[in-house]
N, C-alpha and C positions, 0 to 999 in steps of 0.2 A: 504493500499500499504506500503510495507516494503522493507528492503534491499534485501531479496531473490527474489522479484518481479523484481526489477531493474536488478538483476544479471541474472534473467531468460530471460528478454528481450534483454540483451546484448548478451547472449549466442545463442539467437535464438529459445529457446525452448517454449516461449510465444510471443505474439505479443500485441500490445496496445489496439486492438479492445475489448479485454475482460474487459476493464477498462473504457469503454464508458457508460454513462447514459444519456437517453434522456427524457425530460418532454415536450411532444407535446403540452400540454395545455398552457405552458408558453414559447414555443419555444426556450428552453435552453438545450444545450449540455454540459455535464461535463465529465472531464477526470481527474482521481486521485481526484475526488471532487472538481475540479477548472473548471469554466466556460471556454469554448473554442469555437472555430468557425471555419467552413470550409472556403476555398478560392475558390469560383467558377471561372472557366476559364473567364466567361464575366467580372468579376470584375477586374481581372488581366489585361485584355486587355484594359478596360476602364481606369485604372489608368495610364497605359503607354501612351495612346493615349492622356490623358489630359494634361500630360507633353509635349508630342511631339507637340501639337497644339501650345504652347507658346515658345518651345525651338527648338529642332530637335530631331531625334531618338537617336543620340548618347548621348546628354545631358538628354534626358528623361531617358535613363538607368542609367545614373549618378544620377538622382533625386531619382529614385526608390531605387538605392543603399544606398543614405544618409537616406532615410526614414526608410529602413529595418535595417539599422545599429542600429538605436534607438530600433527597435523591438529585435535584437540579444542581446542587453544589458539587456534585460528583463530575460534572462536565468540564471541571478545571483540568482534567488529564487530558481530554481531547484538545482543549485549547492550548495547552502546553505543546501537544504533539504538532499542531497546525503552525505554532510559532517556530518550531523547529524546522519545519518544512518551508519557512519564509512567508507564510500567510498570515497577515495581521488583520483579521476580520473585524469590522465595527461590530458593537454589541447586537444590533438588529440583524446583521449578516450571520453571526454565529448562532443567534436564536432560531433564524430561519433553516440553517443548515441542520441543526439538532433535531427540529421538527420534521424536515425532509427525511432524515434517517429513521425517525420514529414512523412517519406515515407509511414508508416503504416496508416497514415491519408489522403494518396493520393497525397502527395506533390512531384511528380516526382519519378524517378527510384532509387533502392538503391545505396548508395554511397560505394566506396571502398578506403581505405587509401593507397596512393602511396608512400609517404614519410613523415617522421616525425623527426624533431630535435628541439632544444630549439627555434630557431628563424625562422624556415620554416616548413610548413605544406602544403602537396599537396594531394589533393583527387579529385576523379572523379566520374561521373555517366553517363549512357547511355543518360539520358536526364533529364531536369529539368521541372516543369509545364510551366514555362515562356517560355522556348525554345520550348515546344510543341505548346503553344497557339500563339506565334509570330514566327512560321516558315517562314512565307512569308516576314519577315523583312530582312531575308538573311545576318544576322550580329550577332556578340556577344550580346546577350539580357539579360543575367543572373545577372542583377543588384540587384534583390531581394536577391539572394543567395550569391553575393559578400558581400553585406551589413549585411546579417545574420552572415556570417563567421566572418568579422571584429568585429561586435558588440559582438558575444559570446566570442571570444578570448579576446577582450579588458575587458569585465567584469570579466573573471575568471582569467586573469594575471596581471591586472592593468598596462599593457603595450600597446602602440600603434601598431596596425597591419594594413597592407595595402594588399588587396587580388586583384590579377590579374585573368581574365578569360583568361586562355591560349588557350583553344579551345571551341568551342560551337556547340552543336547539331543543333542550328537553322542557324549556318554558313555553314553547310554541313559536320562538322566534326563528327567523330565516337563517341566522348565523350565531354561532358561538363567538363572540367578540371579547377580546381581552385588552385592556388598558392598564400598562404597567408605567408607574411614575416612580421617579427617583425622590425619596423622601428622607427627612432625618429620622433617627431611631426615637420616636416621640412618646414619652410617657402619656401625655394628654390624649393621643390617639388610642393607646391601649386601654386607659381608663374609660373613655367614652364607648369603646367597643364593648367592655365589660358591663357598664351601666345599661346600654341599648339591648344587651342580650345577643350581640353579634359575635362575642367571644366569651369563653369561660374562663373564670379565674384560674382554673386547673391548667390552662395553656401556659402559665407563667409560674407554675409551681415545679420545682425539681425535687425529686425524693431520692436521697441516698441512703438506702436502708443499712448497708454495711457500715456507714459513718454515723448513723442515728440522726441524720439531718434532713430537714425539710427547708427550702428556702423559696421566697416569693420574690420575683424580680431582683435575684442576687442578694435578699435580705433574709435572715433566718426567722421562722415562725414556727410556733409550737401547736400541734394538734392535740386535743385533750379528749381521750375517750370517755365515754359516759360513766363508766365504773369509777374512774379517777375523780370525775367531777363530783359525783354523789358522795364518794368517800371523804373527800376533802371538806365538802359542805357539812356533812354530818359530824365530822370530827370537830370543827369549828363550833358547832352548835353544843356539843357535848362539853367542850372546854370551857366556853365563856357565856353560853345561854343564846337563845335564839335571836333575840332582838340585836345584841351587840354583834353577833356572828353576821347577821343581815347587813348591818352597818359596815363591817369590815369588808365584806363582799362587794358592797356598792362602791366603796372608796377605791377598792383594788381594781375593780373592771372599769371604773371611770378613768384611772390613770391608764389602763390597758388601751382604752378607746382613743385618749389623747395621743399615746405613743404611736398607734396605728395611723392616725391622721398625720403626725409629724413625719412619718416614713413617707407618706404620699407627697407631703410638701416637699421633702428632699428630693424625691424621684422627679417631681414636676419641675423644680429649679434646676436641677443639673441636666436633665434629659430634654428640656424644652427651651427655657430662657437661655442657658449657657450656649447650647448648640446653635441657637438662632444668632447670638451675637458673635460667637466664635466664627461660624461659618461667613458672617458678613465682613468680619476682620480680615479673615483669610482671602476672601475674594478681593478686598481692597488691596491688601499687600501684594496679592498675585498680579493683579491688573496693573499697578503701579510699575511693577518690574517688567511685565509683559509688553508695556507700551514702548519699552525701549528695544525690543526685538526677542529672538528665542534665546533660551538658556544654553550655555555651553561652558566648556572649561577652556580658558584662553590664557596662554601664559602661566599655567598653574593656578589660575584664579576663576571663580564664577563670574560670568558676564552675561548680561542680556543685552543681545547686539553688541553695541559699543559701550554700554554701561558696566563698568567693572564694580562688583559688589563689595568685595574685600576692603575692610577700612573705610567704606563710604557709608555714611549714617543718614543721609538725606531722606531716604524712604521710610526707613524704620522709625526714625524720629517724627516723621509727618503722621504715622499711624498712632502714635502716643499722643500727639497734639490734638489730633482730630477725633480720635476714638478712646482715649484714655487707656489703650492697652499696651503691654509689652510685645515686642516684635523682634524676631531674630532670623538671620540666615545662617544656616549650617553647610559646610562644604564637605562632601565625602573625601576623604583623604586615607587611602589605605583601608583598613577596616574599622575606621573611626569616623565620627562626623563632628566636625570642630565649628565653633561659633566664629564666623568672619565679619558679621555685621550685626550689631545689637543696640537697644536702648535699655538693656538690663544693666544696672550698676552692681558691681560687687562690693564686698564688705570693704575693700581698699578705697572705695570711692570712685573707681575707674570702671569703664566699659568691660564687661566680662568676655572680651574677645579672647579666643584660644582655648576656652574650656570645652569639655566634651558633652556629649549626649549620653544618656543613660542606656544600658544594653537592651532594656525592654523596649524603649521607643526605637533604637537602631534596628532591632529585628522586625518590629511591625512596619516601619516606614521604609527603611533601606532594603531589607532582605525580601519583604512580602509586598512592598508597594502600596501599603494601606495608608488612609489617613488615620492618625492615632489621636484619641481624645482620652484626657485623664487629668489628675490632680498632680501638682509638683510644688516643692518648696523652691522659691524664686527669692534669693537673698533673704531668708528668714521668714518669708511671708508665703502663705498657702494661695496658690493660683490655680484656676481651672484653665486647662491648655489644650491646644490642637496643634498637630505637626502634620504637614503635608509634603509629599515627596515632590522634588524638583526634577523634571525629566527632560533629557535633551531630545532633539527631533528623532533619534533613534530608538527612544523609548528606554533609554538607560537612566537610572536614578543617579544624580550627580550631587545631590543636596537636599536640604529640607528647609521649608518655610515654617515658622513657629509664631503663633500669637497666644497670649495669656491675659487673663482677667483675674483680679483679686477676688478670692472666694466671698470675702465680706460684701462686696459690691453686689455679687450675684444674688446672695441671700436677702440683702436689702431690697433689691429690685423685685425679687421673686415674691416677697411678702405682699407687695402692692398689687401684683398681677394675677395671683392664683384665685381662681373662682371657688369660693367656700362651698357652694352648692355641689360642684364636681367633687370636692373632698368628701364631703359627707355621703354623696351618692355612691362613690367608690368604697367607702368603708361599708355602707349597708350591703353593697353587692358582694363583697368579700365575705362578710359574716354570714349572709344568706346562702351563698354557694358553698361555704364551708360546713353548713348544717347547724349553725348556732341559732338561727330563727328563720322565719319566712315572712317577707314584707308583703302586707296586703295593701296598705295605703298610707299616704301621709296627708295631714290636713293642717291648715293654718287659720287660726282665728285672729283676725287683726285687731279686733276690739279687745280681746283680753290678751292679746300677745302670747297666745298658747299654741304650741305645736302638738298635734295628737298623731301617734304612730300606733297602726294597728298591725299586729303580727298573728299570723295563723297559728303559731306555736313558738315556744322557746326551747333552748337546751334544758332549762329547768323544768318547764311543765311536762316535757317529755320524759325526763329522768325520774321526776318524784311521781307523776300520775296525779290521780285525783286525791287531793288531801283535804279539800274543803276550805282552803285559804290560800291567798296570794303566795307565790313562792319566787317570783322572777326579779330578786334583788340584783343579781349579778348583771342580768340584761339591762335593767334600770340605770344602773351605773355606767354600762358599756355605752348606752344611747346618749347619756349625759355628756360623757367624755367625748363622744364623736361630735356632737353639737358644739360643745365648748372648744375642742380643738380646731374645728373647721371654721366657726364664725367668731372666734376670739370673745366670746362672752361667757358670764358665769350663769350656769342654769341649775336647776334641780329636776330630777325626773320621778314621777310617781306612778305606779302601776294601779289603774282603776278597774280593770277586769282581768280575770286570769283563768286559763283553761284548767289549772289545778284545782280552782274553786268552783268548776262546773260552768263557766262562762263559754261562750262561743269562741272568743278570740282573747288573746293577751293584748290589752290596750294600755298605752302609756301616754301621760300628759307631761310635757316639757314646758317649764316657765323660767323666766329670769329669777334668780335668787333675790330675796327682798333687799331692796336698797342697793343692789349691783347692777351694772350694765355690762 
């Protein structure tokens, strides 16, 4: 298999079937010398129905999308092979090649490219194999192809992509149409998807049973089985009495609700606000250098056109003056990346020219060609940072562009811009999907300034059963903590009806604490 073969497949003068070999004795099929496999219709339906049984059809489609996003990322091997053969395809060209290869193996109808730009790619086909298999679902079902597209584009661009199915053959549309957009890894987007029911909180939970750890969006969480919950509560009652135990539970779970919201605030600040500003700063830094010409190593120094960067601080200083951000240019010298232009001032009061980048950043940006986001100590102060590779016309990484924002600045700005309703909705969705309670409705009485929250059940009412009295002190504290943490007000929460008392629902009233706002 060589460059001419791939070019022939792209042009349509050859198809993939000529490269298949089968060993019946071993039950192995190879293509281009690599083991491959077909995807029978019954298996597709079985996978979808497996997820449907535990979620619903909409979330089953999301789960398949997540699964095949990982499959799509495996296309990086084919991309590397093409580069070795001297074929540097654009993202949309590579995407079309992958689907041409898949189509020739029977995976749906041929694709056509509708639109292509740096940050948006639109393509469509008459039908996919999943839209044929799941016609009776009468809804968009092409999660496999959505995931494939996202994974393929992520693997070859190093950027985050999100794919929407704009129309679907299984929904009665003429085409299955896919729109892929390059988007930041947004916490806000994830939160809104959970609140709307488009995603399950479980998509963002990672369970490591051998380590005894469960994390949500990279932060640790604790799952509490029912027997532990009831044992702890009953133990408290025996130790100090029912009323004091109820008060302890209320306060403890109020703190937990607040901490949960603080976690969402943190995610919102770092994954939305900082990314937006960092990307804007990087673009300005990149554009100001690019205005001088293409980057190269000239006379042992980085230059954009005729503009030599080393020991030239005009551009980096303009970024700090106009954007309030630190900016640096690193040059790749041997197996190191060295600061050659910067507005970062060292402990000695001089520009930190000549200092090196960390190994972690070097590996991500120089070795892998990715834009790296993270936090760093810059002259004794924490900064939220971004590092972008500088590539010459041949595609070789010759240096790095850096921008950084003081962490305190991001926190201050973030507190002003976070929507408190999004925070409380995210917390309610989290606890609901984790089985702590099931939200029926929220109501607001403007005259009495009272929020009423109706739950079909709580973890307490489910655990203790019919006791003839209210039992949901933990949930009352949790709801109060969520509201206090989200809206920045002091409240008190009281359960007015309880399933354990024989009522239809567990209903809670939340009001401002007397004399506090």
